[in-house]
Backbone as a printed PyTorch tensor [residue, N CA C, xyz], in Angstrom:
tensor([[[ 80.8270, 177.3660, 133.1540],
         [ 82.0750, 177.7860, 133.1020],
         [ 83.1180, 176.8110, 131.6880]],

        [[ 83.6550, 177.2610, 131.3130],
         [ 84.1420, 176.9310, 129.9190],
         [ 85.5610, 175.9320, 130.2940]],

        [[ 85.7870, 174.9730, 129.9390],
         [ 86.7700, 174.0340, 130.5700],
         [ 88.1390, 174.8580, 130.6270]],

        [[ 88.6450, 175.5700, 129.4290],
         [ 89.8070, 176.5980, 129.8720],
         [ 89.8660, 177.4530, 130.7630]],

        [[ 88.9610, 177.7950, 131.1020],
         [ 88.4000, 178.8310, 132.4740],
         [ 88.6590, 177.7130, 133.5070]],

        [[ 88.1510, 176.9580, 133.6110],
         [ 87.7800, 175.9070, 134.6340],
         [ 89.5980, 175.4180, 134.9070]],

        [[ 89.9520, 175.1130, 133.7690],
         [ 91.6950, 174.5530, 134.4950],
         [ 92.2670, 175.5530, 134.6160]],

        [[ 92.3020, 176.7590, 133.7750],
         [ 93.1520, 177.9080, 134.4450],
         [ 92.6640, 178.5050, 136.2150]],

        [[ 91.6600, 178.4630, 136.4440],
         [ 91.0590, 178.6700, 137.8710],
         [ 91.4930, 177.4730, 139.0350]],

        [[ 91.7900, 176.1660, 138.1400],
         [ 92.1890, 175.1020, 139.0700],
         [ 93.9810, 175.3560, 139.2090]],

        [[ 94.4280, 175.9710, 138.2440],
         [ 96.2240, 176.2460, 138.1750],
         [ 96.4880, 176.9690, 139.1370]],

        [[ 95.5620, 178.5430, 139.1070],
         [ 95.7150, 179.3240, 140.0080],
         [ 95.7030, 178.9130, 141.7210]],

        [[ 94.4380, 177.8280, 141.8550],
         [ 94.4260, 177.5050, 143.4190],
         [ 95.7270, 176.8920, 143.6280]],

        [[ 95.7300, 175.5570, 142.7950],
         [ 96.9040, 175.2440, 142.8240],
         [ 98.5780, 175.7230, 143.4150]],

        [[ 98.4020, 176.9310, 142.3230],
         [ 99.8230, 177.5390, 142.8460],
         [ 99.4310, 178.4590, 144.4580]],

        [[ 98.3090, 178.9430, 143.9790],
         [ 98.2180, 179.8760, 145.3060],
         [ 98.7250, 178.5890, 146.6770]],

        [[ 97.7820, 177.6910, 147.0760],
         [ 98.2460, 176.5460, 148.1150],
         [ 99.9710, 176.6960, 147.9240]],

        [[100.1980, 176.3480, 147.2010],
         [101.9700, 176.0200, 147.2530],
         [102.4720, 177.1550, 147.6020]],

        [[102.1260, 178.2900, 147.2340],
         [102.6340, 179.9240, 148.0330],
         [102.4640, 179.4870, 149.5970]],

        [[100.9560, 179.4560, 149.8210],
         [100.5580, 179.5510, 150.9660],
         [101.6960, 178.3210, 152.1020]],

        [[102.0230, 177.0800, 151.1200],
         [102.7920, 176.4100, 151.8930],
         [104.3040, 176.7450, 152.2150]],

        [[104.7760, 177.4180, 150.9050],
         [106.0370, 177.8060, 151.2070],
         [106.0060, 178.9870, 152.5830]],

        [[104.7290, 180.0050, 152.4250],
         [105.1530, 181.1880, 153.5230],
         [104.7280, 180.2610, 154.8050]],

        [[103.9760, 179.2380, 154.8790],
         [103.8680, 178.4860, 156.4440],
         [105.5130, 177.9520, 156.4250]],

        [[106.0670, 177.5910, 155.7540],
         [107.4510, 176.8090, 155.9840],
         [108.3900, 177.9280, 156.5880]],

        [[108.1990, 179.4000, 155.7060],
         [109.2930, 180.2010, 155.9150],
         [109.0050, 180.9160, 157.5700]],

        [[107.8320, 180.6990, 158.2040],
         [107.3630, 181.3070, 159.2430],
         [107.8650, 180.2110, 160.2430]],

        [[107.8080, 179.0750, 160.0430],
         [108.0640, 177.8730, 160.9720],
         [109.5600, 177.8060, 160.6780]],

        [[110.0170, 178.4050, 159.8740],
         [111.8680, 178.3010, 159.8250],
         [112.3690, 179.5040, 160.9560]],

        [[111.6370, 180.7090, 160.8740],
         [111.5850, 181.9030, 161.6260],
         [111.2160, 181.6970, 163.1400]],

        [[110.1410, 181.0400, 163.5620],
         [109.8210, 180.9240, 164.7990],
         [110.2450, 179.6480, 165.5590]],

        [[109.7500, 178.3830, 164.5420],
         [110.2380, 177.3950, 165.6840],
         [111.6850, 177.0430, 165.4010]],

        [[112.6310, 177.5530, 164.4770],
         [113.5820, 177.3550, 164.1530],
         [113.8400, 176.0050, 163.2410]],

        [[112.8020, 175.8700, 162.7340],
         [113.0480, 174.7130, 161.1440],
         [113.8620, 175.2460, 160.3560]],

        [[114.8000, 174.0760, 159.7670],
         [116.0880, 174.4460, 158.8050],
         [115.5540, 174.4190, 157.5890]],

        [[114.7120, 175.4090, 157.3480],
         [114.4160, 175.2510, 156.2640],
         [114.9760, 175.7280, 154.9160]],

        [[116.2110, 176.1690, 154.8510],
         [117.3550, 176.1060, 153.9550],
         [117.8360, 174.8260, 153.4240]],

        [[117.9050, 174.0420, 154.6200],
         [118.3010, 172.8110, 154.4860],
         [117.2770, 171.8480, 153.6720]],

        [[115.9090, 171.9980, 154.2360],
         [114.8850, 171.5650, 153.5440],
         [114.7440, 171.9300, 152.1290]],

        [[114.9100, 173.0630, 151.7950],
         [115.1010, 173.3940, 150.5010],
         [116.0100, 172.7710, 149.2440]],

        [[116.7110, 173.1090, 150.1700],
         [118.1080, 172.7720, 149.4770],
         [118.1950, 170.9460, 149.0060]],

        [[117.5150, 170.2820, 149.8160],
         [117.2600, 168.9200, 149.7410],
         [116.6330, 168.7390, 148.9200]],

        [[115.2720, 169.1790, 149.0160],
         [113.7150, 168.7280, 148.3860],
         [113.0750, 169.7810, 147.4520]],

        [[114.1040, 170.8350, 146.4310],
         [113.4150, 171.8570, 145.7030],
         [113.3450, 170.6840, 144.3800]],

        [[113.8540, 169.7290, 144.0490],
         [113.0940, 169.1880, 143.0970],
         [112.0490, 168.5970, 142.7320]],

        [[111.1670, 168.2620, 144.0250],
         [109.7040, 168.1090, 143.7040],
         [109.0060, 169.0090, 143.3580]],

        [[109.4300, 170.6170, 143.2890],
         [108.6750, 171.0240, 142.8770],
         [108.6120, 170.9060, 141.1110]],

        [[109.7430, 171.0030, 140.9960],
         [109.9100, 170.3100, 139.6630],
         [108.7130, 169.2230, 139.3970]],

        [[108.8720, 168.1730, 139.9850],
         [107.8920, 166.6190, 139.5890],
         [106.1860, 167.3710, 140.1470]],

        [[106.1970, 168.2970, 140.7600],
         [105.1970, 168.8540, 141.2780],
         [104.1740, 169.6420, 139.5690]],

        [[105.2800, 170.2030, 139.3330],
         [104.9260, 170.9010, 137.9550],
         [104.5180, 170.1760, 136.4660]],

        [[105.4300, 168.9610, 136.5990],
         [105.2790, 167.6420, 135.6660],
         [104.2600, 167.3850, 135.8170]],

        [[103.8190, 167.0310, 137.0410],
         [102.5350, 166.3930, 137.3720],
         [101.4000, 167.0810, 136.7950]],

        [[101.1960, 168.4570, 137.2840],
         [100.1250, 169.4690, 137.1140],
         [100.3990, 169.6970, 135.4310]],

        [[101.2150, 169.6580, 135.0500],
         [100.9220, 169.7350, 133.2830],
         [100.3740, 168.3470, 133.0700]],

        [[100.5850, 167.1030, 133.3470],
         [ 99.8710, 166.0670, 132.8730],
         [ 98.7060, 165.7130, 133.3190]],

        [[ 98.0710, 166.5960, 134.1550],
         [ 96.9770, 166.3410, 134.9020],
         [ 96.3290, 167.4500, 134.2100]],

        [[ 96.5080, 168.5170, 134.0910],
         [ 95.7590, 169.8940, 133.2140],
         [ 95.4930, 169.7880, 131.7510]],

        [[ 96.4100, 168.9250, 130.9480],
         [ 95.6310, 168.6020, 129.4130],
         [ 95.4790, 166.8270, 129.5970]],

        [[ 95.2080, 166.5260, 130.5380],
         [ 94.0780, 165.2500, 130.5210],
         [ 95.1390, 164.3950, 130.0760]],

        [[ 96.5980, 164.2180, 130.4890],
         [ 97.5150, 163.0290, 129.9120],
         [ 97.4830, 162.4300, 128.5550]],

        [[ 97.1610, 163.4560, 127.7660],
         [ 96.9370, 164.0650, 126.3750],
         [ 98.1780, 163.8820, 125.3990]],

        [[ 99.0610, 164.8960, 125.7820],
         [100.3830, 165.1560, 125.4330],
         [101.1970, 165.1010, 126.5600]],

        [[102.0020, 163.8030, 126.8360],
         [102.2890, 163.3890, 128.0880],
         [104.1670, 163.7560, 128.5020]],

        [[104.4290, 164.4710, 126.6450],
         [105.7550, 164.7620, 127.2560],
         [106.2810, 165.4220, 128.3600]],

        [[106.0750, 167.0110, 128.1950],
         [106.6520, 168.0530, 128.4580],
         [106.3660, 167.6040, 130.1710]],

        [[105.2330, 167.0390, 130.6430],
         [105.3720, 166.8290, 132.0650],
         [106.0940, 165.3730, 132.1790]],

        [[106.0250, 164.7150, 131.2020],
         [107.1370, 163.6510, 131.9460],
         [108.1460, 163.6130, 131.7810]],

        [[109.1590, 165.0500, 131.2310],
         [110.1370, 165.3040, 131.2370],
         [110.4690, 166.2440, 132.5540]],

        [[109.5380, 166.9040, 132.8270],
         [109.8460, 167.7720, 134.0290],
         [110.0860, 166.5670, 135.3010]],

        [[109.2490, 165.4730, 135.3070],
         [108.8770, 164.6870, 136.2750],
         [110.8560, 163.8950, 136.3980]],

        [[110.7670, 163.3920, 135.1960],
         [112.4910, 162.8490, 134.7880],
         [113.5300, 163.7290, 135.5660]],

        [[113.4890, 165.1950, 135.0800],
         [114.6370, 166.1140, 135.6680],
         [114.4730, 166.0170, 137.0970]],

        [[113.1940, 166.4920, 137.3290],
         [112.9160, 166.6770, 139.0300],
         [113.8510, 165.3240, 139.8100]],

        [[113.2280, 164.0780, 139.2340],
         [113.7840, 162.9500, 139.8110],
         [115.1220, 162.8210, 139.9320]],

        [[115.7140, 163.0460, 138.7210],
         [117.3750, 162.6910, 138.7220],
         [117.8080, 163.8130, 139.5740]],

        [[117.4550, 165.1580, 139.8340],
         [118.1480, 166.0600, 140.7390],
         [117.6260, 165.6010, 142.1940]],

        [[116.4990, 165.3940, 142.6250],
         [116.2000, 164.3810, 144.1060],
         [116.9550, 163.1610, 143.9600]],

        [[117.3310, 161.8990, 143.2500],
         [117.9760, 161.5130, 143.1710],
         [119.4690, 161.8100, 143.5190]],

        [[119.9730, 162.7570, 142.3440],
         [121.2630, 163.3610, 142.8790],
         [121.5730, 164.0760, 144.2330]],

        [[120.6230, 164.6800, 144.9140],
         [120.4370, 164.9540, 146.5020],
         [120.6120, 164.4670, 147.3920]],

        [[120.2060, 163.0090, 147.0470],
         [120.2580, 161.5220, 148.2220],
         [121.5700, 161.1160, 147.6390]],

        [[122.5700, 161.4740, 146.8560],
         [123.5020, 160.8390, 146.4580],
         [123.4640, 159.1210, 145.7590]],

        [[122.5110, 159.1790, 145.6750],
         [121.9100, 157.4930, 144.5370],
         [122.9930, 157.7740, 143.6460]],

        [[123.3610, 158.9650, 142.7430],
         [124.1900, 158.8590, 141.3080],
         [125.6530, 159.6390, 142.1350]],

        [[126.4090, 158.9200, 142.7730],
         [127.6450, 159.9080, 143.2870],
         [128.3070, 159.9780, 142.0440]],

        [[128.4750, 159.3600, 141.2800],
         [129.2440, 159.6280, 139.9860],
         [129.3300, 160.8760, 139.4500]],

        [[127.9180, 161.4960, 139.5060],
         [127.2380, 162.0720, 138.7360],
         [127.0690, 163.3480, 139.1260]],

        [[127.7720, 164.6330, 138.7260],
         [127.4930, 165.8290, 139.3830],
         [126.4160, 166.1780, 138.2140]],

        [[125.3190, 166.3690, 138.6160],
         [124.1020, 166.6820, 138.1790],
         [124.1110, 167.9700, 137.4250]],

        [[124.5580, 169.0260, 138.7860],
         [124.3420, 170.5140, 138.2060],
         [125.0490, 171.0180, 137.2530]],

        [[126.4030, 169.9740, 136.8740],
         [127.3810, 170.5810, 135.3810],
         [127.1380, 170.3580, 134.4910]],

        [[126.1550, 169.0800, 134.4350],
         [125.4150, 168.8580, 133.0220],
         [124.1270, 169.2030, 132.9580]],

        [[123.3820, 170.0130, 133.8250],
         [122.0470, 170.0980, 133.6990],
         [121.7080, 170.7360, 132.6060]],

        [[122.6180, 171.9700, 132.2370],
         [122.0540, 173.1110, 131.0000],
         [122.5050, 172.3480, 129.8430]],

        [[123.4270, 171.3130, 129.5310],
         [123.4160, 170.5110, 128.2580],
         [122.0810, 169.6340, 128.5520]],

        [[121.9820, 169.0440, 129.0240],
         [120.4890, 168.1550, 129.4800],
         [119.5820, 168.6210, 128.7760]],

        [[119.0890, 169.9040, 129.4820],
         [117.9080, 170.8720, 129.2530],
         [118.0080, 171.1370, 127.9030]],

        [[119.2750, 171.6220, 127.4330],
         [119.0450, 172.0360, 125.9550],
         [119.0170, 171.0570, 124.8790]],

        [[119.1130, 169.7610, 125.1520],
         [118.8440, 168.4630, 124.3990],
         [117.6630, 168.1830, 124.2700]],

        [[116.5310, 168.4400, 125.7290],
         [115.5910, 167.9080, 126.4540],
         [114.8810, 169.1210, 125.3500]],

        [[115.0010, 170.3950, 125.4870],
         [114.5390, 171.2430, 124.4550],
         [114.1660, 170.8540, 123.0400]],

        [[115.3600, 170.6240, 122.7880],
         [115.7530, 169.9840, 121.1820],
         [114.6490, 169.1440, 120.6030]],

        [[114.9420, 167.9030, 121.3580],
         [113.8560, 166.7470, 121.1720],
         [112.1580, 167.3530, 121.2260]],

        [[112.0240, 168.1670, 122.0880],
         [110.7140, 168.4900, 122.5240],
         [110.5670, 169.6620, 121.0590]],

        [[111.5540, 170.2490, 120.8670],
         [110.8700, 171.3160, 119.3120],
         [110.7510, 169.9330, 118.2750]],

        [[111.6130, 169.2690, 117.9830],
         [111.6080, 168.3740, 116.9610],
         [110.5040, 167.5280, 117.1400]],

        [[110.1400, 166.8090, 118.4510],
         [109.0350, 166.0740, 118.0340],
         [107.7100, 166.8620, 117.5330]],

        [[107.6400, 168.0590, 118.1190],
         [106.2010, 168.6110, 117.8240],
         [106.5840, 169.1560, 116.0460]],

        [[107.6460, 169.6040, 115.2870],
         [107.9270, 169.7230, 114.0320],
         [107.2380, 168.3360, 113.2960]],

        [[108.0820, 167.6120, 113.6620],
         [108.3920, 165.8860, 113.1180],
         [106.3960, 165.3690, 113.1530]],

        [[105.8300, 165.7860, 114.4400],
         [104.4320, 164.9460, 114.3270],
         [103.5930, 165.8560, 114.0160]],

        [[104.0990, 167.0100, 113.2710],
         [102.8880, 167.7240, 112.2640],
         [102.4380, 169.2260, 112.8770]],

        [[102.5500, 169.4270, 114.3600],
         [102.0460, 170.6090, 115.1290],
         [102.9130, 171.9340, 114.7740]],

        [[102.4500, 172.7230, 114.4850],
         [103.3990, 173.8790, 114.5950],
         [103.0550, 174.8270, 115.9490]]])
């Protein structure tokens, strides 16, 4: 099995497990009264952090910018949900920050010689 095929297979397994986890949580919400809405409303940024970690591990930490960017964005949203940044309304500035991040990523790839 080629390395690319192996990594693709691992990614499918990872995201399959994530979907099963969400299914179990939705089921517990319906059956046991778990407040899944509040849980997701608070902890949804962990999904972004996991995606960033998945990208980092998937490319062997060789090109860390994309994964680290997602981890940082997820961490900021998570900290915001716990009112660590009470002065910062992150949802209001998310789109501008996202555009800035994408712009830096594009410049980094062009200036670094990658197309």
